[in-house]
C-alpha positions as CSV (number, residue, x, y, z in Angstrom):
1,M,0.5,25.3,-13.2
2,K,-1.5,23.2,-15.6
3,L,0.7,21.8,-18.3
4,I,-2.0,19.9,-20.1
5,N,-3.9,22.0,-22.6
6,N,-7.5,21.2,-21.6
7,I,-9.7,19.1,-19.5
8,L,-12.8,18.0,-21.4
9,I,-16.1,17.8,-19.6
10,L,-17.2,14.2,-19.3
11,G,-20.0,13.0,-21.6
12,V,-20.0,16.2,-23.6
13,T,-20.6,15.6,-27.3
14,S,-19.9,18.1,-30.1
15,S,-22.8,19.5,-32.0
16,L,-22.7,21.4,-35.3
17,L,-24.1,24.9,-35.4
18,L,-26.4,24.9,-38.5
19,V,-26.4,28.3,-40.0
20,S,-29.5,29.2,-42.1
21,G,-29.3,31.9,-44.7
22,C,-32.0,34.4,-45.6
23,S,-34.6,33.3,-48.1
24,D,-36.5,35.2,-50.8
25,D,-39.6,34.5,-52.9
26,N,-37.6,32.9,-55.7
27,D,-35.6,30.4,-53.5
28,S,-36.7,29.0,-50.2
29,S,-33.8,26.6,-49.8
30,P,-31.2,27.3,-47.2
31,V,-28.0,28.9,-48.3
32,P,-25.4,26.2,-48.6
33,V,-22.6,26.2,-46.0
34,N,-19.2,24.6,-46.0
35,P,-19.0,21.6,-43.8
36,P,-16.9,22.2,-40.6
37,V,-13.2,21.4,-40.9
38,T,-12.2,18.7,-38.4
39,E,-8.6,17.6,-37.8
40,S,-7.8,14.0,-38.4
41,P,-6.3,12.1,-35.5
42,K,-2.5,12.2,-35.4
43,A,0.4,10.6,-33.7
44,V,1.5,11.8,-30.3
45,D,4.2,11.0,-27.8
46,I,3.3,11.1,-24.1
47,T,5.1,10.4,-20.8
48,I,3.3,9.0,-17.7
49,L,4.8,9.6,-14.3
50,H,3.1,7.5,-11.7
51,T,3.0,6.3,-8.1
52,N,0.7,4.0,-6.2
53,D,0.0,2.6,-2.7
54,H,1.9,5.3,-0.8
55,H,-0.3,4.7,2.3
56,S,0.6,8.1,3.8
57,Y,4.3,7.4,3.8
58,L,5.0,11.0,2.9
59,E,8.6,11.2,4.0
60,G,11.7,9.2,2.9
61,Q,12.5,6.0,4.9
62,T,15.6,4.2,5.9
63,Y,16.3,1.3,3.6
64,D,19.1,-1.1,2.7
65,L,20.1,-1.7,-0.9
66,K,22.9,-3.7,-2.4
67,I,25.2,-1.4,-4.3
68,D,28.5,-2.5,-5.9
69,H,30.5,0.6,-5.1
70,D,33.9,-0.5,-4.0
71,E,36.2,-2.6,-6.2
72,N,38.3,-3.4,-3.1
73,V,35.4,-5.1,-1.4
74,D,34.7,-8.7,-2.1
75,G,31.0,-8.8,-3.2
76,I,28.3,-6.3,-3.2
77,E,27.7,-4.4,0.1
78,D,24.5,-3.4,1.7
79,I,24.2,0.4,1.8
80,R,21.8,1.9,4.3
81,L,20.3,5.1,2.9
82,N,17.2,7.3,2.8
83,L,14.7,6.1,0.1
84,G,11.9,7.9,-1.5
85,G,9.4,10.3,-0.1
86,F,7.2,12.8,-1.9
87,S,9.8,15.6,-1.6
88,R,12.1,13.6,-3.9
89,I,9.3,12.5,-6.1
90,A,8.2,16.1,-6.5
91,S,11.7,17.1,-7.6
92,A,11.8,14.3,-10.1
93,I,8.3,15.2,-11.5
94,S,9.4,18.8,-11.9
95,E,12.4,17.7,-13.8
96,Y,10.7,15.3,-16.1
97,R,7.4,17.0,-16.7
98,D,6.5,18.9,-19.9
99,E,3.4,19.6,-22.0
100,N,3.2,15.9,-23.0
101,T,3.2,14.5,-19.5
102,L,0.5,13.0,-17.3
103,V,1.1,12.6,-13.6
104,L,-1.1,9.8,-12.2
105,N,-1.6,8.2,-8.8
106,S,-3.4,4.8,-8.3
107,G,-4.3,5.3,-4.6
108,E,-4.2,4.8,-1.6
109,L,-4.2,6.4,1.9
110,N,-3.7,5.2,5.5
111,G,-0.7,3.5,7.0
112,T,1.2,6.0,9.1
113,L,0.4,8.5,11.9
114,Y,0.2,11.2,9.2
115,F,-3.2,9.5,8.3
116,S,-4.2,8.5,11.8
117,L,-3.9,12.0,13.0
118,Y,-4.7,14.1,10.0
119,K,-7.1,11.8,8.1
120,G,-5.6,12.4,4.6
121,E,-5.3,16.2,4.8
122,V,-1.5,16.2,4.4
123,D,-1.7,13.7,1.5
124,I,-4.2,15.9,-0.4
125,K,-2.1,19.0,0.1
126,V,0.9,17.3,-1.3
127,F,-1.0,16.0,-4.3
128,N,-2.5,19.4,-4.9
129,Y,1.1,20.7,-5.1
130,L,2.0,17.9,-7.5
131,D,-0.9,19.0,-9.7
132,L,-2.0,15.4,-10.4
133,D,-3.8,14.8,-13.7
134,A,-5.8,12.0,-12.1
135,Y,-6.1,10.1,-8.8
136,Q,-7.8,6.7,-8.5
137,L,-9.5,5.8,-5.3
138,G,-8.2,2.9,-3.3
139,N,-10.1,0.8,-0.8
140,H,-8.4,2.6,2.2
141,E,-9.8,5.9,1.1
142,F,-13.0,4.8,2.7
143,D,-11.4,3.9,6.1
144,E,-12.6,7.0,7.9
145,G,-16.1,6.8,6.4
146,E,-17.8,8.3,3.4
147,A,-18.3,11.7,5.0
148,R,-14.6,12.2,5.5
149,L,-13.9,11.0,1.9
150,V,-16.3,13.7,0.7
151,E,-14.2,16.3,2.6
152,L,-11.0,15.0,1.1
153,I,-12.5,15.1,-2.4
154,E,-13.6,18.7,-1.8
155,M,-10.0,19.6,-0.7
156,A,-8.6,18.1,-4.0
157,N,-7.9,20.3,-7.0
158,F,-7.3,17.3,-9.2
159,P,-9.7,14.7,-10.7
160,I,-10.6,11.8,-8.5
161,L,-11.7,8.7,-10.4
162,G,-13.8,5.6,-9.5
163,G,-15.5,4.4,-12.7
164,N,-17.3,1.5,-10.9
165,V,-18.2,3.4,-7.7
166,Q,-21.8,4.4,-7.6
167,P,-22.9,6.1,-4.3
168,T,-26.7,6.1,-3.7
169,S,-28.6,9.0,-2.3
170,D,-28.2,7.5,1.1
171,S,-24.4,8.0,1.0
172,P,-22.6,11.3,1.8
173,L,-20.7,10.6,-1.5
174,F,-23.9,11.0,-3.6
175,N,-23.3,13.8,-6.0
176,S,-19.6,14.0,-5.0
177,N,-17.0,14.7,-7.7
178,I,-16.0,11.1,-8.3
179,E,-15.6,10.8,-12.0
180,P,-15.6,7.6,-14.1
181,Y,-12.9,9.1,-16.4
182,V,-11.3,12.4,-17.6
183,I,-10.2,13.3,-21.1
184,K,-7.0,15.3,-21.5
185,E,-5.7,16.9,-24.6
186,I,-2.0,16.7,-25.6
187,N,-1.0,18.3,-28.8
188,G,-4.7,18.3,-29.8
189,E,-5.1,14.6,-29.2
190,K,-7.6,13.2,-26.8
191,I,-6.1,11.0,-24.1
192,A,-8.6,9.3,-21.7
193,I,-7.8,8.2,-18.2
194,L,-10.4,5.8,-16.9
195,G,-10.6,4.6,-13.3
196,V,-11.6,1.3,-11.7
197,L,-11.5,0.1,-8.1
198,K,-11.4,-3.5,-6.7
199,V,-14.9,-4.2,-5.4
200,E,-14.6,-7.2,-3.0
201,K,-11.6,-5.8,-1.2
202,T,-13.3,-2.4,-0.8
203,R,-16.4,-4.0,0.6
204,E,-14.6,-6.3,3.0
205,S,-11.6,-4.2,4.0
206,S,-12.8,-0.6,4.5
207,M,-15.5,1.3,6.2
208,V,-17.7,1.7,3.1
209,T,-21.4,1.2,3.7
210,D,-24.1,-0.5,1.7
211,A,-25.1,3.0,0.5
212,V,-22.3,2.8,-2.0
213,E,-22.9,0.4,-4.8
214,F,-20.2,-1.0,-7.1
215,I,-20.3,-2.2,-10.7
216,D,-18.3,-5.3,-11.7
217,E,-14.8,-4.2,-12.6
218,I,-14.6,-5.7,-16.1
219,E,-18.2,-4.7,-17.1
220,S,-17.5,-1.1,-15.8
221,V,-14.3,-0.8,-17.9
222,K,-16.0,-2.2,-21.0
223,T,-18.9,0.2,-20.6
224,H,-16.7,3.3,-20.2
225,V,-14.4,2.2,-23.0
226,A,-17.4,2.0,-25.3
227,D,-18.5,5.4,-24.3
228,L,-15.1,6.9,-24.9
229,T,-14.7,5.2,-28.3
230,A,-18.1,6.6,-29.3
231,Q,-16.7,10.1,-28.5
232,G,-13.8,9.4,-30.9
233,V,-11.2,8.8,-28.2
234,N,-8.7,6.1,-29.3
235,K,-6.0,6.5,-26.7
236,I,-7.2,5.1,-23.4
237,I,-5.2,4.7,-20.1
238,L,-6.8,2.6,-17.3
239,L,-5.9,4.0,-13.9
240,S,-6.5,0.9,-11.8
241,H,-6.6,-0.1,-8.2
242,V,-7.5,-3.8,-8.6
243,G,-4.0,-5.5,-8.4
244,Y,-1.4,-6.8,-10.8
245,D,-3.0,-10.1,-11.5
246,F,-6.5,-8.6,-12.0
247,D,-5.0,-6.0,-14.3
248,Q,-3.8,-8.8,-16.6
249,V,-7.3,-10.3,-16.5
250,I,-8.8,-7.0,-17.6
251,A,-6.2,-6.7,-20.3
252,E,-7.1,-10.1,-21.6
253,Q,-10.9,-9.5,-21.6
254,V,-11.3,-5.9,-22.6
255,T,-10.6,-4.3,-26.1
256,G,-9.7,-0.7,-26.3
257,V,-7.4,-0.1,-23.3
258,D,-3.9,0.7,-24.3
259,I,-2.1,1.2,-21.0
260,I,-2.9,0.1,-17.4
261,V,-1.3,2.0,-14.6
262,G,-2.0,-0.2,-11.6
263,G,-2.0,-0.4,-7.9
264,D,-3.2,-2.3,-4.8
265,T,-0.7,-5.2,-4.8
266,H,2.6,-3.2,-4.4
267,N,4.4,-4.8,-7.3
268,A,8.0,-3.7,-8.1
269,L,8.2,-4.3,-11.9
270,D,11.5,-4.0,-13.8
271,S,12.9,-5.0,-17.2
272,T,16.4,-3.7,-16.7
273,G,17.6,-6.4,-14.3
274,E,18.9,-3.7,-12.0
275,L,16.3,-3.7,-9.2
276,A,16.8,-7.4,-8.4
277,Q,20.5,-6.7,-8.1
278,L,19.8,-3.9,-5.7
279,G,17.9,-6.4,-3.5
280,V,14.3,-5.5,-4.5
281,N,11.8,-8.3,-4.9
282,V,10.8,-7.9,-8.6
283,T,7.6,-9.6,-9.6
284,G,7.3,-8.9,-13.3
285,E,8.4,-6.9,-16.3
286,Y,8.0,-3.1,-16.7
287,P,5.9,-2.9,-18.7
288,T,4.2,-6.3,-18.5
289,I,2.6,-7.0,-21.9
290,V,-0.7,-8.9,-22.2
291,N,-2.7,-9.3,-25.4
292,N,-6.4,-8.2,-25.5
293,P,-9.2,-10.1,-27.3
294,D,-8.1,-8.6,-30.6
295,N,-4.6,-9.9,-30.0
296,E,-3.3,-6.4,-29.5
297,P,-0.8,-5.6,-26.7
298,V,-1.8,-3.9,-23.5
299,Y,1.0,-2.5,-21.4
300,I,0.8,-2.8,-17.6
301,V,2.9,-0.9,-15.1
302,Q,3.1,-0.4,-11.3
303,A,5.5,1.6,-9.1
304,W,6.0,-0.6,-6.0
305,E,4.9,1.0,-2.7
306,Y,5.2,3.6,0.1
307,A,6.5,6.4,-2.2
308,K,9.9,4.6,-2.6
309,G,10.2,5.6,-6.3
310,L,8.6,7.0,-9.4
311,G,7.4,5.1,-12.5
312,R,8.3,6.8,-15.7
313,L,6.7,5.4,-18.9
314,N,7.3,6.9,-22.4
315,I,4.7,6.0,-25.1
316,S,4.4,6.8,-28.8
317,F,0.9,6.5,-30.2
318,D,0.2,6.5,-34.0
319,A,-2.8,8.3,-35.4
320,N,-5.0,5.2,-34.9
321,G,-4.3,5.1,-31.2
322,K,-1.9,2.2,-31.5
323,V,1.3,2.1,-29.4
324,T,4.3,2.1,-31.7
325,D,7.0,2.5,-29.2
326,I,7.1,2.2,-25.4
327,D,9.9,2.2,-22.7
328,G,10.5,3.1,-19.1
329,N,11.3,1.9,-15.7
330,L,10.7,2.3,-12.0
331,E,13.3,4.7,-10.6
332,L,14.2,4.6,-6.9
333,L,15.0,8.1,-5.5
334,V,17.6,8.2,-2.8
335,G,19.7,10.4,-0.7
336,Q,22.1,10.7,2.3
337,P,22.9,9.8,5.0
338,Y,24.8,6.7,3.7
339,Q,25.9,4.0,6.1
340,V,28.0,0.9,5.7
341,K,28.9,-2.0,8.0
342,D,32.2,-2.0,9.8
343,E,34.3,-5.1,10.6
344,S,32.0,-6.0,13.5
345,G,28.9,-5.8,11.4
346,S,27.6,-2.6,12.9
347,W,26.3,0.2,10.8
348,V,28.5,3.3,10.7
349,N,28.4,6.5,8.7
350,A,30.2,6.2,5.4
351,T,33.5,8.1,5.0
352,P,33.7,11.0,2.5
353,Q,35.5,8.7,0.1
354,K,32.9,6.0,0.4
355,I,30.1,8.5,-0.1
356,T,31.8,9.6,-3.3
357,D,32.1,6.0,-4.4
358,I,28.5,5.3,-3.6
359,S,27.3,8.3,-5.5
360,T,29.4,7.3,-8.5
361,A,28.0,3.8,-8.4
362,I,24.4,5.1,-8.2
363,S,25.0,7.4,-11.2
364,N,25.8,4.3,-13.3
365,I,22.5,2.6,-12.5
366,A,19.4,3.7,-14.5
367,S,16.9,2.4,-11.9
368,I,18.2,4.5,-9.0
369,R,19.3,8.1,-8.6
370,E,20.3,10.6,-6.0
371,I,18.0,13.6,-5.9
372,E,17.4,16.5,-3.6
373,G,14.0,17.1,-2.1
374,D,11.5,19.7,-3.2
375,V,11.5,22.6,-0.7
376,A,7.8,23.3,-1.2
377,V,6.8,19.8,-0.3
378,N,9.1,19.9,2.7
379,D,7.3,23.1,3.7
380,I,3.9,21.5,3.4
381,I,4.9,18.5,5.5
382,Q,7.0,20.3,8.1
383,P,4.3,21.7,10.4
384,Y,2.6,18.3,10.5
385,K,6.0,16.7,11.2
386,E,6.6,19.0,14.1
387,S,3.1,18.3,15.4
388,L,3.9,14.6,15.2
389,A,7.0,15.2,17.2
390,E,5.0,16.9,19.8
391,Y,2.5,14.1,19.6
392,Q,5.2,11.7,20.7
393,K,5.0,13.3,24.1
394,V,1.2,12.9,24.3
395,E,-0.1,10.8,27.2
396,L,-2.3,8.0,25.7
397,G,-3.3,6.5,29.0
398,T,-2.2,4.5,32.0
399,V,-0.7,1.0,32.4
400,T,-2.0,-0.6,35.6
401,Q,0.5,-3.4,35.8
402,T,4.0,-3.6,34.3
403,M,3.7,-6.0,31.3
404,P,7.1,-7.8,31.0
405,F,8.5,-8.7,27.6
406,T,10.3,-11.9,28.6
407,R,10.6,-13.9,25.3
408,I,10.7,-17.5,26.5
409,P,8.3,-18.3,29.3
410,T,9.4,-20.3,32.4
411,D,7.4,-23.2,33.7
412,F,4.0,-22.7,35.3
413,I,0.9,-24.9,35.7
414,A,-2.6,-24.0,34.9
415,G,-4.0,-21.7,37.6
416,Q,-0.7,-20.2,38.6
417,Q,0.4,-16.7,37.6
418,P,1.7,-17.2,34.1
419,S,5.2,-16.2,32.8
420,G,6.3,-14.9,29.4
421,S,5.7,-11.7,27.4
422,Y,2.6,-10.0,28.6
423,A,3.7,-7.2,26.3
424,A,3.4,-9.4,23.2
425,Q,-0.1,-10.4,24.4
426,V,-1.1,-6.7,24.5
427,V,0.2,-6.2,21.0
428,A,-1.6,-9.2,19.6
429,D,-4.8,-8.0,21.3
430,A,-4.3,-4.6,19.6
431,F,-4.1,-6.3,16.2
432,L,-7.5,-7.8,16.6
433,T,-9.0,-4.6,18.0
434,Y,-7.8,-2.8,14.9
435,L,-8.8,-5.5,12.4
436,P,-12.3,-6.6,13.5
437,K,-12.6,-9.1,10.6
438,A,-9.6,-11.1,11.8
439,D,-10.4,-14.2,14.0
440,V,-7.0,-14.6,15.8
441,S,-3.6,-12.9,15.8
442,I,0.0,-14.1,16.3
443,Q,2.9,-11.9,17.4
444,N,6.5,-13.0,17.6
445,A,8.1,-12.2,21.0
446,G,11.1,-10.4,19.4
447,G,8.9,-7.9,17.6
448,V,8.2,-6.3,21.0
449,R,11.2,-4.5,22.2
450,S,10.3,-3.2,25.7
451,E,7.9,-3.7,28.6
452,F,4.8,-1.8,29.3
453,T,5.9,0.0,32.4
454,S,3.2,0.8,35.0
455,G,2.2,4.4,35.1
456,V,1.6,6.9,32.3
457,F,1.8,5.6,28.8
458,T,2.8,7.9,25.9
459,V,3.1,7.8,22.2
460,A,6.9,7.7,22.6
461,D,6.5,4.6,24.8
462,A,4.5,2.9,22.0
463,Y,7.3,3.6,19.5
464,T,9.9,2.2,22.0
465,I,7.9,-1.0,22.3
466,L,7.3,-1.3,18.5
467,P,10.1,0.6,16.8
468,F,10.0,-1.4,13.5
469,S,8.3,-0.3,10.3
470,N,6.4,-3.7,10.0
471,T,2.8,-3.5,8.9
472,V,-0.2,-5.6,10.0
473,V,-1.4,-8.3,7.6
474,T,-4.0,-11.1,7.6
475,I,-3.6,-14.6,6.2
476,D,-6.5,-17.1,5.8
477,M,-5.3,-20.4,7.2
478,T,-6.8,-23.7,8.4
479,G,-6.7,-24.7,12.1
480,A,-4.1,-27.3,11.2
481,Q,-1.9,-24.6,9.6
482,I,-2.3,-22.4,12.6
483,I,-1.1,-25.2,14.9
484,K,1.8,-25.9,12.5
485,V,2.9,-22.2,12.3
486,L,2.7,-21.8,16.1
487,N,5.0,-24.9,16.5
488,E,7.4,-23.5,13.9
489,G,7.8,-20.3,16.0
490,L,8.4,-22.4,19.1
491,T,10.9,-24.7,17.4
492,Y,12.8,-21.8,15.9
493,S,13.0,-20.1,19.3
494,Q,14.8,-23.1,20.8
495,G,16.9,-24.0,17.8
496,I,20.5,-23.4,16.8
497,S,19.5,-20.1,15.4
498,G,19.4,-18.7,18.9
499,S,16.4,-16.5,17.8
500,T,14.4,-16.5,21.0
501,G,12.4,-13.7,19.5
502,S,10.4,-16.2,17.4
503,F,8.4,-17.6,20.4
504,P,4.7,-17.1,19.5
505,Y,2.2,-15.1,21.5
506,S,-1.4,-14.8,20.4
507,S,-4.8,-13.2,20.9
508,H,-8.0,-15.4,20.8
509,L,-5.7,-18.4,20.8
510,R,-4.5,-20.3,23.9
511,Y,-2.4,-23.4,24.2
512,D,-0.1,-25.5,26.5
513,V,3.6,-25.3,25.7
514,L,6.1,-28.1,26.1
515,L,9.6,-26.6,25.9
516,G,12.1,-29.1,24.5
517,A,9.5,-31.2,22.7
518,A,10.1,-32.7,19.3
519,E,9.3,-30.6,16.2
520,Q,5.6,-30.0,15.8
521,Q,4.8,-31.4,19.3
522,G,5.5,-28.5,21.6
523,I,2.3,-26.5,21.3
524,V,-0.7,-28.6,22.1
525,N,-4.3,-28.4,23.2
526,V,-4.9,-25.3,21.1
527,E,-8.2,-23.4,21.7
528,V,-9.8,-20.5,19.8
529,K,-12.1,-17.9,21.1
530,D,-15.1,-17.0,18.9
531,R,-15.3,-13.2,18.4
532,G,-19.1,-13.4,18.2
533,T,-19.9,-15.5,21.2
534,N,-16.7,-14.9,23.3
535,E,-16.7,-18.7,23.9
536,W,-13.5,-20.8,23.9
537,S,-13.5,-24.2,22.1
538,D,-10.9,-26.6,20.6
539,I,-9.6,-25.3,17.3
540,D,-11.1,-26.9,14.3
541,I,-8.3,-28.2,12.2
542,N,-10.4,-28.1,9.0
543,A,-12.0,-24.7,9.5
544,T,-10.5,-21.5,8.0
545,Y,-9.5,-18.6,10.2
546,S,-8.3,-15.1,9.4
547,V,-4.9,-14.7,11.2
548,A,-3.5,-11.2,11.8
549,T,0.3,-11.0,12.2
550,N,3.1,-8.6,11.3
551,S,4.6,-8.4,7.9
552,F,7.9,-9.7,9.1
553,T,6.6,-13.1,10.2
554,A,4.2,-13.2,7.3
555,Q,7.2,-13.4,5.0
556,G,8.2,-16.7,6.7
557,K,10.9,-15.0,8.8
558,D,11.7,-16.1,12.3
559,G,10.9,-19.7,11.3
560,Y,7.2,-19.0,10.5
561,V,7.5,-20.8,7.1
562,T,3.9,-21.9,6.9
563,F,2.8,-18.2,6.7
564,A,5.0,-17.8,3.5
565,E,3.8,-21.2,2.1
566,V,0.2,-20.3,2.5
567,R,0.7,-17.0,0.9
568,E,2.7,-18.5,-2.0
569,A,0.1,-21.2,-2.6
570,N,-2.9,-18.8,-2.6
571,S,-2.2,-15.1,-2.9
572,A,-5.9,-14.4,-2.3
573,A,-5.4,-15.7,1.2
574,F,-3.1,-12.8,2.0
575,E,-4.1,-9.2,2.7
576,E,-1.8,-6.4,3.5
577,S,-3.4,-3.7,5.7
578,D,-0.4,-1.4,5.1
579,V,-0.8,0.0,8.6
580,V,2.4,0.4,10.5
581,Y,2.0,-1.9,13.5
582,V,2.5,0.7,16.1
583,V,-0.7,2.3,15.0
584,P,-3.1,-0.4,16.4
585,L,-1.3,-0.1,19.7
586,I,-1.7,3.6,19.8
587,E,-5.4,3.4,18.8
588,L,-6.0,0.7,21.4
589,F,-5.0,3.1,24.2
590,R,-6.6,6.2,22.6
591,D,-9.9,4.8,21.4
592,E,-10.6,1.4,22.9
593,L,-9.6,1.0,26.5
594,E,-12.1,2.1,29.1
595,N,-10.8,5.4,30.5
596,N,-7.6,4.7,28.5
597,I,-6.4,2.3,31.2
598,L,-4.6,-0.9,30.3
599,P,-5.8,-3.3,33.0
600,T,-3.9,-6.1,34.6
601,L,-3.4,-9.3,32.7
602,N,-6.5,-11.4,32.4
603,T,-5.1,-14.9,32.8
604,D,-8.2,-16.5,31.3
605,E,-7.5,-14.6,28.0
606,Y,-3.7,-15.1,28.1
607,C,-2.4,-17.3,25.2
608,L,-0.3,-19.5,27.4
609,K,-2.3,-22.0,29.5
610,S,0.7,-23.7,31.0
611,V,4.4,-24.2,30.2
612,T,6.4,-27.3,30.9
613,T,10.1,-28.0,30.3
614,L,10.7,-31.6,29.2
615,L,13.8,-33.3,30.6
């Protein structure tokens, strides 16, 4: 059901109908007519409900939040619960939505098996049900090629925006329904929603071809704002997929934009102080305020990631299109089962009394709420979910040789059969196969939880080996930083932490290992394989390489602190693929291996050249 009064056709300008009266011999002048009556702009209140970067996480996910729910417990406990999902988001939208509401999504697709198998079909069906007022393309919408994107656009019954996307006649997207903006009417007031996509990331991190051209982000926004202003629109929302920092640059440089609803960088924004207390990494205020060139405020919001919650922004405009009042927050949507830790530190189901206490505590926090899922969304997803369950049984291929997952290798010399985690080597290889623009990859041993057993290999086996919800990321690093981070993983695996899982395995890197060596001296003679020539050479400590790894180690976990330091020093060096890291392994077997057969270990390609234990 459409709750907004009208969608105005883009670029349409009003024309006056000139009525001429009859003339006679005595007076040839036209009969005077009264000028048309036009309504003056007036104040209006609107609500924006928004999501971004869901990456095909359609269902709720298990998550740990810190909730102070028990006055008898010393300190705030972690509560394990089910967070987000579009079923809960749909329920919240249904509750909050009225005639003054806009429901917006800043993109984007791809990240789970729902996309790998169904290529966006489920996502679009859910968004059709949500009756979005606008959807901004993200870079990953191009991941299955332009022809598939055309099919998704044709499935959609909501406007899809991309103000700076210009397909040429050589692209299947030519003449597709990608709009620069849409204009809505709320209480007779025109509200424009203008789209913009991040150009460089789309060109470099998707399957878009040169047949699609892009306009500079800022110039595109300026051009369309001028067009809208000429049409008499003075209330403009920018639906952006360029990232939080770039949103602030646009706000500083463009006059006429009132609100920016952003995406791409997965920022959790909050002004209540509550999300940080819940354990969420908050990176700015909700809304973030930046002044434009006329020293007028622009309000920027984002709603985190992976359908974990819903952004809710209430805005009052005056007749001149100026924001006179604004408030809102990101709201996390949760439900049972609830789990707590017992005395041994193990997760156990919460008792009925604890469930009551947890529910009471949640009801007193504005940024989190319990909510039941929407039955219709569950019904949309359910057949695909059942199909996914069946897919778990699908045979992907065959494993020729059992690939062990021994974390810490034992001694061997060059030329001998190597020891260690062959399984981690396969996972690292899968990363590079999936991310062709990465140069090398690094996988911590503990991120691989089972061997590749010889024989038939199924989807369920892939999930047994990689059960975590980590994603695959890339970080641009120098050769010196790569050597440093490899040594950090080695040192941590042998330290007092007892975390043997940090031992580093790699693809397109190989090195000698000295167990028991001093810090930063255990991994030596590092070589890198060029993906273009397939030749090995000594790593260049001054050259920059794109390193694929999992999101866990990328945070500096398991002792890989240089990953975090590089990311902190230069956010542009880091890129999140948002793809769950079991997906590259599945696609390796399904699409890349000859006859879907994983061959025996190629010792020349194995990351460990030798291992020596120092006395």
